Z-matrix of the N, CA and C atoms (Angstrom, degrees):
N
C 1 1.433
C 2 1.460 1 115.43
N 3 1.333 2 117.81 1 129.65
C 4 1.421 3 118.25 2 177.21
C 5 1.495 4 111.78 3 -75.05
N 6 1.478 5 109.32 4 171.63
C 7 1.416 6 110.22 5 -175.05
C 8 1.632 7 118.18 6 -66.04
N 9 1.305 8 108.89 7 -25.49
C 10 1.529 9 109.44 8 -179.33
C 11 1.571 10 110.63 9 -70.38
N 12 1.324 11 117.83 10 -20.40
C 13 1.450 12 121.94 11 -178.43
C 14 1.587 13 102.42 12 -81.30
N 15 1.303 14 118.87 13 -37.26
C 16 1.414 15 118.78 14 -172.13
C 17 1.530 16 116.73 15 -77.12
N 18 1.304 17 111.68 16 -35.75
C 19 1.480 18 121.02 17 -179.21
C 20 1.444 19 113.17 18 -92.10
N 21 1.371 20 119.78 19 132.12
C 22 1.435 21 123.22 20 175.59
C 23 1.408 22 113.72 21 -61.32
N 24 1.364 23 125.95 22 132.49
C 25 1.366 24 127.61 23 179.90
C 26 1.546 25 114.18 24 -60.64
N 27 1.257 26 121.99 25 150.93
C 28 1.433 27 127.00 26 175.35
C 29 1.505 28 105.31 27 -55.44
N 30 1.286 29 112.85 28 135.27
C 31 1.472 30 123.33 29 176.64
C 32 1.533 31 108.65 30 -73.40
N 33 1.357 32 121.44 31 156.65
C 34 1.373 33 122.79 32 170.22
C 35 1.578 34 110.92 33 -48.73
N 36 1.339 35 118.29 34 -42.07
C 37 1.493 36 125.62 35 -176.97
C 38 1.471 37 110.77 36 -65.56
N 39 1.414 38 116.74 37 -37.48
C 40 1.411 39 112.86 38 174.90
C 41 1.420 40 117.69 39 -60.90
N 42 1.526 41 111.30 40 -44.56
C 43 1.338 42 114.82 41 178.82
C 44 1.473 43 116.54 42 -70.51
N 45 1.273 44 120.64 43 -21.53
C 46 1.415 45 127.73 44 178.55
C 47 1.492 46 105.11 45 -70.45
N 48 1.330 47 119.68 46 -50.25
C 49 1.418 48 122.88 47 178.77
C 50 1.511 49 114.69 48 -59.34
N 51 1.396 50 109.51 49 -54.77
C 52 1.580 51 116.28 50 -171.66
C 53 1.477 52 117.91 51 -79.27
N 54 1.356 53 117.17 52 -14.90
C 55 1.409 54 121.03 53 -174.91
C 56 1.521 55 118.02 54 -114.61
N 57 1.417 56 106.29 55 -22.13
C 58 1.517 57 111.77 56 -176.29
C 59 1.476 58 109.49 57 -120.38
N 60 1.438 59 119.63 58 -56.79
C 61 1.431 60 118.77 59 -170.00
C 62 1.539 61 113.81 60 -73.79
N 63 1.378 62 116.31 61 -53.43
C 64 1.511 63 120.89 62 -178.82
C 65 1.497 64 115.08 63 -55.35
N 66 1.426 65 113.94 64 -51.80
C 67 1.473 66 117.97 65 -175.22
C 68 1.661 67 113.79 66 -63.52
N 69 1.337 68 111.88 67 -27.41
C 70 1.441 69 122.74 68 -174.43
C 71 1.538 70 108.14 69 -100.41
N 72 1.269 71 119.95 70 6.14
C 73 1.349 72 121.00 71 -175.62
C 74 1.542 73 117.98 72 51.40
N 75 1.300 74 116.93 73 36.17
C 76 1.503 75 124.64 74 179.00
C 77 1.466 76 111.12 75 -95.60
N 78 1.284 77 112.74 76 123.46
C 79 1.416 78 120.78 77 -179.03
C 80 1.609 79 109.72 78 -79.74
N 81 1.367 80 111.97 79 156.60
C 82 1.478 81 113.90 80 174.66
C 83 1.463 82 113.46 81 -62.79
N 84 1.291 83 114.42 82 -32.33
C 85 1.629 84 123.32 83 176.47
C 86 1.490 85 103.53 84 -60.66
N 87 1.254 86 118.18 85 -50.91
C 88 1.557 87 117.86 86 -173.53
C 89 1.603 88 110.69 87 -71.70
N 90 1.235 89 114.13 88 -24.44
C 91 1.508 90 115.21 89 -179.65
C 92 1.597 91 104.68 90 -78.04
N 93 1.444 92 116.81 91 -34.10
C 94 1.411 93 119.04 92 177.35
C 95 1.529 94 107.74 93 -60.26
N 96 1.264 95 114.10 94 -48.03
C 97 1.492 96 120.48 95 175.92
C 98 1.434 97 116.02 96 -50.09
N 99 1.273 98 119.79 97 -50.62
C 100 1.524 99 127.58 98 -172.44
C 101 1.549 100 105.25 99 -74.62
N 102 1.390 101 120.34 100 -30.19
C 103 1.497 102 115.07 101 -176.92
C 104 1.392 103 109.11 102 -97.04
N 105 1.218 104 123.88 103 -17.69
C 106 1.572 105 126.04 104 -174.70
C 107 1.509 106 112.72 105 82.84
N 108 1.338 107 115.05 106 16.56
C 109 1.548 108 119.05 107 177.48
C 110 1.510 109 106.98 108 -95.53
N 111 1.185 110 117.72 109 163.15
C 112 1.556 111 123.32 110 170.12
C 113 1.606 112 110.06 111 -69.47
N 114 1.254 113 114.34 112 154.11
C 115 1.454 114 118.47 113 175.98
C 116 1.536 115 108.00 114 -65.68
N 117 1.255 116 125.19 115 -31.31
C 118 1.522 117 129.71 116 175.88
C 119 1.582 118 108.43 117 -59.52
N 120 1.398 119 112.72 118 -44.52
C 121 1.580 120 113.33 119 -179.04
C 122 1.468 121 109.65 120 -71.02
N 123 1.296 122 122.28 121 -38.96
C 124 1.503 123 125.51 122 175.15
C 125 1.523 124 108.57 123 -58.89
N 126 1.304 125 118.22 124 -46.19
C 127 1.481 126 116.10 125 176.33
C 128 1.519 127 115.54 126 -65.07
N 129 1.218 128 110.95 127 -38.77
C 130 1.583 129 114.46 128 176.89
C 131 1.592 130 109.52 129 -61.80
N 132 1.316 131 115.42 130 -38.13
C 133 1.319 132 115.09 131 179.76
C 134 1.515 133 116.46 132 -69.73
N 135 1.310 134 110.46 133 -43.16
C 136 1.477 135 121.84 134 176.24
C 137 1.543 136 112.88 135 -55.82
N 138 1.325 137 118.17 136 -30.06
C 139 1.379 138 128.33 137 -173.96
C 140 1.475 139 117.69 138 -108.19
N 141 1.473 140 116.41 139 9.52
C 142 1.408 141 125.50 140 170.25
C 143 1.575 142 112.20 141 71.88
N 144 1.281 143 107.09 142 23.82
C 145 1.529 144 111.82 143 174.92
C 146 1.578 145 113.09 144 -83.78
N 147 1.317 146 114.57 145 -31.38
C 148 1.423 147 119.74 146 177.15
C 149 1.486 148 110.44 147 -124.40
N 150 1.346 149 113.58 148 150.19
C 151 1.614 150 113.00 149 -176.17
C 152 1.528 151 109.83 150 -95.38
N 153 1.247 152 111.03 151 164.88
C 154 1.480 153 119.62 152 168.93
C 155 1.526 154 111.85 153 -65.97
N 156 1.198 155 116.98 154 135.21
C 157 1.458 156 127.18 155 175.34
C 158 1.628 157 111.57 156 -111.49
N 159 1.244 158 113.44 157 167.41
C 160 1.513 159 112.16 158 175.99
C 161 1.538 160 109.93 159 -55.56
N 162 1.400 161 108.40 160 -49.29
C 163 1.590 162 114.23 161 -172.96
C 164 1.653 163 107.73 162 -62.96
N 165 1.368 164 115.24 163 -42.50
C 166 1.445 165 113.09 164 175.38
C 167 1.447 166 118.18 165 -66.24
N 168 1.343 167 114.46 166 -30.82
C 169 1.491 168 116.96 167 179.49
C 170 1.566 169 106.51 168 -68.54
N 171 1.392 170 125.17 169 -41.86
C 172 1.368 171 130.48 170 176.39
C 173 1.503 172 106.05 171 -58.26
N 174 1.325 173 119.82 172 -50.31
C 175 1.456 174 116.27 173 -178.25
C 176 1.420 175 115.70 174 -60.72
N 177 1.401 176 118.06 175 -53.38
C 178 1.443 177 122.12 176 175.16
C 179 1.635 178 116.03 177 -53.04
N 180 1.147 179 117.25 178 -38.85
C 181 1.462 180 128.74 179 169.11
C 182 1.550 181 112.96 180 -48.74
N 183 1.432 182 110.03 181 -56.92
C 184 1.396 183 117.65 182 177.12
C 185 1.435 184 114.58 183 -68.42
N 186 1.269 185 120.28 184 -39.68
C 187 1.625 186 120.28 185 174.27
C 188 1.546 187 113.54 186 -62.52
N 189 1.285 188 113.67 187 -43.95
C 190 1.490 189 118.50 188 -177.89
C 191 1.487 190 117.13 189 -95.34
N 192 1.294 191 122.59 190 -6.12
C 193 1.453 192 126.53 191 178.96
C 194 1.451 193 113.31 192 71.44
N 195 1.367 194 122.49 193 34.32
C 196 1.343 195 124.33 194 -178.75
C 197 1.646 196 105.68 195 -121.18
N 198 1.270 197 118.79 196 -164.30
C 199 1.357 198 121.26 197 -173.51
C 200 1.617 199 109.91 198 -105.18
N 201 1.241 200 121.79 199 144.61
C 202 1.399 201 121.89 200 179.87
C 203 1.520 202 114.72 201 -64.60
N 204 1.342 203 116.89 202 -23.03
C 205 1.369 204 122.69 203 176.16
C 206 1.457 205 115.11 204 -64.43
N 207 1.370 206 115.25 205 -32.05
C 208 1.429 207 125.20 206 169.92
C 209 1.452 208 112.61 207 -44.66
N 210 1.452 209 112.30 208 -60.97
C 211 1.494 210 123.54 209 -179.27
C 212 1.507 211 111.67 210 -59.89
N 213 1.421 212 117.87 211 -48.20
C 214 1.357 213 118.89 212 -178.61
C 215 1.405 214 119.11 213 -66.27
N 216 1.350 215 117.17 214 -35.42
C 217 1.336 216 120.45 215 177.41
C 218 1.685 217 114.11 216 -66.09
N 219 1.336 218 113.35 217 -34.24
C 220 1.524 219 121.65 218 170.83
C 221 1.539 220 107.51 219 -56.43
N 222 1.329 221 117.36 220 -45.59
C 223 1.410 222 121.86 221 -173.81
C 224 1.403 223 109.39 222 -76.08
N 225 1.286 224 121.72 223 -32.90
C 226 1.614 225 127.78 224 -177.64
C 227 1.582 226 106.09 225 -63.48
N 228 1.341 227 111.73 226 -43.03
C 229 1.488 228 116.01 227 -172.22
C 230 1.488 229 107.55 228 -72.00
N 231 1.401 230 120.74 229 -37.57
C 232 1.336 231 118.75 230 179.25
C 233 1.668 232 115.36 231 -74.32
N 234 1.353 233 108.83 232 -30.14
C 235 1.481 234 112.14 233 173.63
C 236 1.501 235 114.76 234 -65.34
N 237 1.359 236 109.62 235 -42.62
C 238 1.589 237 114.24 236 179.22
C 239 1.484 238 107.67 237 -66.01
N 240 1.247 239 122.75 238 -45.20
C 241 1.506 240 122.84 239 179.92
C 242 1.522 241 112.78 240 -60.36
N 243 1.307 242 116.33 241 -36.63
C 244 1.493 243 118.35 242 178.22
C 245 1.398 244 109.93 243 -73.68
N 246 1.365 245 119.56 244 -39.19
C 247 1.528 246 120.05 245 172.78
C 248 1.415 247 116.09 246 -53.89
N 249 1.352 248 118.35 247 -45.85
C 250 1.374 249 127.03 248 -176.86
C 251 1.552 250 116.68 249 -76.02
N 252 1.279 251 112.73 250 -18.93
C 253 1.495 252 120.02 251 -177.41
C 254 1.530 253 111.40 252 -109.39
N 255 1.329 254 120.41 253 -1.09
C 256 1.418 255 122.72 254 171.10
C 257 1.451 256 115.97 255 -89.50
N 258 1.315 257 116.30 256 120.87
C 259 1.468 258 123.56 257 -173.87
C 260 1.514 259 114.56 258 -55.71
N 261 1.348 260 114.32 259 -43.68
C 262 1.467 261 121.93 260 176.90
C 263 1.625 262 112.13 261 -64.45
N 264 1.361 263 107.21 262 -48.47
C 265 1.543 264 110.80 263 -179.36
C 266 1.407 265 113.83 264 -65.23
N 267 1.395 266 112.05 265 -42.94
C 268 1.507 267 115.36 266 -179.12
C 269 1.539 268 112.82 267 -62.20
N 270 1.236 269 120.06 268 -33.89
C 271 1.437 270 126.33 269 172.45
C 272 1.444 271 117.52 270 -54.56
N 273 1.370 272 109.87 271 -50.68
C 274 1.601 273 119.02 272 177.76
C 275 1.549 274 105.53 273 -63.63
N 276 1.313 275 117.91 274 -44.30
C 277 1.482 276 118.82 275 -177.59
C 278 1.540 277 110.07 276 -65.17
N 279 1.169 278 121.58 277 -41.85
C 280 1.407 279 125.86 278 176.94
C 281 1.510 280 116.85 279 -58.23
N 282 1.347 281 115.64 280 -30.37
C 283 1.450 282 130.89 281 -179.30
C 284 1.585 283 110.10 282 -68.00
N 285 1.260 284 116.79 283 -31.83
C 286 1.315 285 124.57 284 -176.25
C 287 1.507 286 116.62 285 -66.02
N 288 1.319 287 123.61 286 140.29
C 289 1.481 288 127.21 287 -172.42
C 290 1.529 289 107.67 288 -119.57
N 291 1.269 290 117.84 289 143.58
C 292 1.477 291 119.61 290 175.57
C 293 1.503 292 111.77 291 -75.75
N 294 1.277 293 117.11 292 148.91
C 295 1.619 294 121.81 293 170.10
C 296 1.552 295 100.30 294 -75.31
N 297 1.394 296 105.99 295 148.78
C 298 1.524 297 116.20 296 170.54
C 299 1.620 298 103.29 297 -96.28
N 300 1.299 299 115.13 298 98.94
C 301 1.437 300 121.99 299 -171.73
C 302 1.637 301 105.26 300 -84.64
N 303 1.281 302 107.62 301 149.24
C 304 1.525 303 115.90 302 175.42
C 305 1.480 304 105.93 303 -78.63
N 306 1.440 305 117.74 304 144.22
C 307 1.430 306 117.49 305 170.87
C 308 1.488 307 115.86 306 -70.35
N 309 1.294 308 119.40 307 136.38
C 310 1.422 309 126.74 308 -179.30
C 311 1.563 310 111.36 309 -63.17
């Protein structure tokens, strides 16, 4: 396994903090004001307690002038890694069987 498979990808909150808030000296309170979210929600997002939704991706893209896919891709990578590294979820995935499809 290579290192990207072993280490959990950066969460959208990690990226939000390290690439957007901290370098631009934007506080979580200021982000809450610009997004219309509560400061608590911003803090939970920054610390990986809540996930990026389509709505939050659209809002962050508008606030920071980037694409909502940027935020959704970050969340997708974390979600996929979590699913593959969760014993319970992995067990359910392993029980699935493929259909034997007829050739077209």
